[in-house]
C-alpha positions as CSV (number, residue, x, y, z in Angstrom):
1,M,-35.0,-36.3,19.9
2,T,-31.6,-35.9,21.6
3,S,-29.8,-36.1,18.3
4,F,-32.0,-33.3,16.9
5,F,-31.0,-31.0,19.8
6,T,-27.4,-32.1,19.6
7,S,-27.1,-31.6,15.8
8,H,-28.7,-28.2,15.7
9,G,-26.9,-27.0,18.8
10,L,-27.1,-23.8,20.7
11,P,-28.3,-21.6,17.8
12,L,-31.6,-23.6,18.0
13,L,-31.9,-22.7,21.7
14,F,-31.2,-19.0,20.9
15,A,-33.8,-19.0,18.1
16,V,-36.6,-20.7,20.1
17,V,-36.1,-18.6,23.2
18,G,-35.7,-15.4,21.1
19,L,-38.8,-16.1,19.0
20,E,-40.9,-16.9,22.1
21,S,-39.7,-13.7,23.7
22,F,-40.6,-11.7,20.6
23,G,-44.1,-12.9,20.9
24,I,-44.5,-16.2,19.1
25,P,-45.7,-18.8,21.6
26,L,-42.9,-21.4,21.3
27,P,-41.6,-23.7,24.1
28,G,-38.6,-21.5,25.0
29,E,-38.5,-22.6,28.6
30,T,-38.9,-26.3,27.6
31,A,-35.9,-25.9,25.2
32,L,-33.8,-24.4,28.0
33,V,-34.7,-27.3,30.2
34,A,-33.8,-29.8,27.5
35,F,-30.4,-28.1,26.9
36,G,-29.8,-28.0,30.6
37,V,-30.3,-31.8,30.8
38,L,-28.1,-32.3,27.8
39,A,-25.4,-30.2,29.5
40,S,-25.7,-32.4,32.6
41,Q,-24.9,-35.3,30.3
42,G,-21.7,-33.5,29.1
43,R,-23.0,-32.6,25.6
44,Y,-22.9,-28.9,26.3
45,D,-21.3,-26.5,28.8
46,I,-24.0,-25.2,31.1
47,A,-22.5,-21.7,31.2
48,E,-22.8,-21.5,27.4
49,V,-26.4,-22.8,27.6
50,I,-27.3,-20.2,30.2
51,A,-25.6,-17.4,28.2
52,V,-27.3,-18.3,24.9
53,A,-30.7,-18.6,26.5
54,A,-30.3,-15.2,28.3
55,A,-29.1,-13.6,25.1
56,G,-32.1,-15.0,23.2
57,A,-34.5,-13.8,25.8
58,I,-33.0,-10.3,25.8
59,V,-32.8,-9.9,22.1
60,G,-36.3,-11.3,21.5
61,D,-37.9,-9.1,24.1
62,N,-36.1,-6.0,22.8
63,L,-37.4,-6.8,19.3
64,G,-40.9,-7.2,20.6
65,Y,-40.6,-4.0,22.6
66,W,-39.5,-2.0,19.5
67,V,-41.2,-3.7,16.6
68,I,-44.6,-4.5,18.1
69,G,-44.8,-2.2,21.1
70,R,-43.2,1.0,19.9
71,L,-43.1,1.1,16.1
72,G,-46.2,-0.9,15.4
73,G,-48.0,0.1,18.5
74,R,-51.6,1.2,18.3
75,T,-51.5,1.2,14.5
76,L,-51.3,-2.6,14.6
77,F,-54.3,-2.8,17.0
78,E,-56.4,-0.3,15.0
79,R,-55.9,-2.1,11.7
80,W,-58.5,-4.8,12.5
81,R,-61.8,-3.8,14.1
82,W,-62.0,-6.8,16.5
83,L,-58.5,-6.1,17.7
84,G,-59.2,-2.4,18.0
85,R,-62.1,-3.1,20.4
86,Y,-59.8,-5.2,22.5
87,S,-57.1,-2.6,22.5
88,D,-59.5,0.1,23.7
89,R,-59.9,-1.9,26.9
90,A,-56.4,-3.4,27.3
91,L,-54.0,-0.6,26.3
92,P,-55.0,1.9,29.0
93,V,-54.6,-0.9,31.6
94,A,-51.2,-1.8,30.2
95,E,-50.1,1.9,30.3
96,R,-51.2,2.2,33.9
97,V,-49.4,-1.0,34.9
98,M,-46.2,0.0,33.1
99,A,-46.3,3.5,34.6
100,R,-46.7,2.1,38.2
101,H,-45.0,-1.3,38.1
102,G,-43.1,-1.5,34.8
103,G,-39.8,-2.7,36.2
104,K,-41.4,-5.4,38.3
105,A,-43.7,-6.5,35.5
106,V,-40.9,-6.8,33.0
107,F,-38.6,-8.7,35.5
108,F,-41.3,-11.1,36.8
109,G,-43.0,-11.5,33.5
110,R,-40.0,-13.6,32.4
111,F,-41.1,-16.3,34.8
112,I,-44.8,-16.4,33.9
113,A,-45.7,-18.2,30.6
114,I,-48.2,-15.8,29.0
115,L,-46.3,-12.7,30.2
116,R,-43.0,-14.1,28.9
117,Y,-44.1,-13.3,25.3
118,T,-46.4,-10.3,25.9
119,V,-44.8,-8.1,28.5
120,A,-42.3,-6.6,26.0
121,W,-45.2,-5.5,23.8
122,A,-47.0,-4.0,26.9
123,A,-43.8,-2.1,27.9
124,G,-43.5,-0.7,24.4
125,L,-47.1,0.1,24.0
126,G,-47.1,1.6,27.5
127,K,-44.2,3.9,26.5
128,M,-41.9,2.6,29.2
129,R,-38.5,4.2,28.7
130,W,-36.2,1.9,26.8
131,W,-33.2,2.0,29.1
132,R,-35.4,1.1,32.0
133,F,-37.0,-1.7,30.1
134,F,-33.6,-2.9,29.0
135,F,-32.3,-3.0,32.5
136,W,-35.2,-5.0,33.9
137,N,-35.5,-7.2,30.9
138,A,-31.8,-8.1,30.9
139,T,-31.8,-8.7,34.7
140,G,-34.9,-10.9,34.3
141,G,-33.5,-12.8,31.3
142,I,-30.2,-13.5,33.1
143,V,-31.9,-14.6,36.3
144,W,-34.4,-16.8,34.5
145,A,-31.8,-18.5,32.3
146,T,-29.6,-19.1,35.2
147,A,-32.4,-20.5,37.5
148,V,-34.0,-22.7,34.9
149,G,-30.7,-23.8,33.3
150,L,-29.1,-24.7,36.6
151,T,-32.2,-26.4,37.9
152,S,-32.5,-28.6,34.8
153,Y,-28.7,-29.3,34.9
154,Y,-28.7,-30.5,38.4
155,L,-32.0,-32.4,38.1
156,G,-30.6,-34.1,35.0
157,Q,-27.5,-35.1,36.9
158,A,-29.6,-36.4,39.8
159,V,-31.8,-38.5,37.5
160,A,-28.8,-40.0,35.8
161,Q,-27.0,-40.8,39.1
162,T,-30.2,-42.3,40.6
163,I,-30.5,-44.7,37.6
164,Q,-26.9,-45.7,37.9
165,R,-27.1,-46.3,41.7
166,Y,-30.7,-47.6,42.3
167,G,-32.1,-48.7,39.0
168,L,-35.1,-47.6,37.0
169,F,-37.7,-47.9,39.7
170,A,-35.9,-45.4,41.9
171,A,-35.4,-43.1,38.9
172,A,-39.1,-43.4,38.1
173,A,-40.0,-42.4,41.7
174,L,-37.6,-39.4,41.4
175,V,-39.1,-38.4,38.1
176,A,-42.6,-38.6,39.7
177,L,-41.5,-36.4,42.5
178,I,-40.0,-33.9,40.1
179,A,-43.3,-33.9,38.1
180,I,-45.3,-33.3,41.2
181,G,-43.0,-30.4,42.0
182,F,-43.3,-28.9,38.5
183,L,-47.1,-29.3,38.7
184,A,-47.3,-27.5,42.0
185,V,-45.2,-24.6,40.5
186,H,-47.3,-24.6,37.4
187,L,-50.5,-24.4,39.4
188,G,-49.1,-21.6,41.5
189,R,-48.1,-19.7,38.4
190,R,-51.6,-20.2,37.0
191,R,-53.2,-18.7,40.1
192,I,-50.9,-15.7,39.9
193,E,-51.8,-15.3,36.2
194,E,-55.5,-15.4,37.0
195,R,-55.1,-12.7,39.6
196,L,-53.3,-10.4,37.1
């Protein structure tokens, strides 16, 4: 698995994060975590990993904003009857949310799994001004890439150092603690998503 990531390099990270941000449910955050861990092993520069992930997020979100949200818009939803019925309920809500909380929704949407690949569409469909969308999207993408990239970088280093110093049992305990932490964060996110 490591050789796959190493041989395809940072363009793979850009593509996965960009496509996820456009609206295709791919594991963009997982890819960023994997590349952060690879950077902790000296295979990549963490600054490059963060820059590539942020660029992919920004480019993908902007494509989703324009292609699906603005240009395709309601026409895409009205093409199929079942989707049209859904859009009659969902689009007015999206427009209200974007009018009142657009910047916050775009920024924080980067950190919530389902919103990560739909908030750009909602911003475009809700006719949020592009310059405002771009500012909050770029800010969210940079903060997200930095936070996730650095966390995985330093956790990757911690696991490697623990294995060297204390052996596999201590490393397994550290991995279990990290998994519990990620589970707690995931459950917290799920509760936030359910409230939205």
